[in-house]
C-alpha positions as CSV (number, residue, x, y, z in Angstrom):
1,M,-56.3,12.6,-4.3
2,F,-55.4,10.4,-7.2
3,D,-59.1,10.0,-8.0
4,T,-59.4,13.7,-8.2
5,L,-56.4,14.0,-10.5
6,V,-57.7,11.2,-12.8
7,S,-61.2,12.8,-13.0
8,H,-59.5,15.9,-14.3
9,R,-57.1,14.0,-16.7
10,A,-54.3,15.3,-14.5
11,A,-51.0,13.9,-13.3
12,P,-48.5,15.3,-10.8
13,K,-44.8,15.9,-11.7
14,C,-42.1,16.5,-9.1
15,L,-40.5,19.9,-9.7
16,F,-37.1,18.5,-8.8
17,D,-37.5,15.8,-11.5
18,A,-38.6,18.5,-14.0
19,F,-35.6,20.6,-13.2
20,A,-33.2,17.6,-13.4
21,E,-34.7,16.7,-16.8
22,Y,-34.1,20.3,-18.0
23,V,-30.4,20.0,-17.0
24,A,-30.0,16.6,-18.6
25,T,-31.7,17.8,-21.8
26,G,-29.4,20.8,-21.9
27,K,-26.3,18.6,-21.5
28,K,-27.6,16.4,-24.3
29,Y,-28.5,19.1,-26.8
30,G,-26.1,21.9,-25.8
31,I,-26.5,24.2,-22.9
32,E,-26.4,27.3,-25.1
33,R,-30.0,26.4,-26.2
34,Y,-31.1,26.4,-22.6
35,P,-30.9,29.9,-21.1
36,L,-31.7,28.7,-17.5
37,Y,-29.3,25.8,-17.6
38,E,-26.7,27.3,-15.1
39,W,-29.4,28.6,-12.7
40,T,-31.3,25.3,-12.8
41,K,-28.2,23.2,-12.3
42,A,-27.1,25.3,-9.3
43,M,-30.5,25.0,-7.9
44,I,-30.7,21.2,-8.0
45,E,-27.2,20.9,-6.5
46,N,-28.2,23.1,-3.5
47,P,-29.3,20.7,-0.7
48,A,-31.9,23.1,0.8
49,K,-33.5,23.8,-2.6
50,R,-33.3,20.1,-3.5
51,E,-35.3,19.2,-0.3
52,K,-37.8,21.9,-1.1
53,Y,-38.4,20.9,-4.8
54,L,-38.6,17.2,-3.9
55,K,-41.7,18.1,-2.0
56,S,-43.2,20.4,-4.7
57,F,-45.3,19.2,-7.7
58,A,-46.7,20.7,-10.8
59,V,-49.9,19.3,-12.2
60,Y,-50.2,18.5,-15.9
61,V,-53.6,18.2,-17.6
62,D,-53.7,16.0,-20.7
63,D,-49.9,15.9,-20.5
64,R,-49.7,19.7,-20.8
65,E,-47.9,22.0,-18.4
66,V,-50.0,24.9,-19.4
67,Y,-53.8,24.5,-20.0
68,A,-57.0,26.4,-20.1
69,K,-57.9,28.6,-17.1
70,A,-61.2,26.8,-16.7
71,A,-59.4,23.5,-16.3
72,A,-57.0,25.0,-13.8
73,D,-59.8,26.6,-11.8
74,A,-61.8,23.3,-11.7
75,L,-58.7,21.3,-10.6
76,E,-57.8,23.9,-8.0
77,T,-61.3,23.8,-6.5
78,A,-61.3,20.0,-6.4
79,L,-57.8,19.8,-4.8
80,Q,-58.5,22.6,-2.3
81,R,-60.4,20.2,0.0
82,L,-57.2,18.3,0.5
83,V,-55.2,21.3,1.7
84,G,-54.3,20.9,5.3
85,C,-55.2,17.2,5.7
86,G,-51.5,16.2,5.3
87,L,-51.5,15.4,1.5
88,I,-51.2,19.0,0.2
89,A,-49.7,21.9,2.2
90,R,-50.8,24.6,-0.3
91,I,-51.8,25.2,-3.8
92,I,-50.2,27.8,-6.0
93,K,-51.7,28.5,-9.4
94,P,-49.1,30.5,-11.5
95,D,-50.1,33.1,-14.0
96,T,-48.6,32.0,-17.3
97,N,-49.2,35.4,-19.1
98,P,-45.7,36.6,-20.0
99,A,-46.8,40.2,-19.5
100,N,-47.4,39.4,-15.8
101,N,-44.1,37.5,-15.2
102,P,-40.4,38.2,-15.4
103,Q,-38.9,36.6,-18.5
104,P,-35.8,34.4,-18.5
105,P,-32.5,36.0,-19.3
106,E,-31.4,36.0,-23.0
């Protein structure tokens, strides 16, 4: 799996860690600047959600959370062969177009 990630200039990031970093950054710079602070904090404090997100990973390409569709498609195709062999349970490729997604509260 790691060879596949390296060949696509990609690296995994645990979602729990990403959420915990968001909360820590909000505390450091002021939670009023982080609209999802309370929701994220409650989520990481919930034991069931904690367990879920400790097993969930985002994949960054060139240190970027959002990257070109062609790169995402190629990476998905390469990782798809690992689904079901015990390393990856499933792959979800989110749509980052704001018109297709609910937006955070203001």
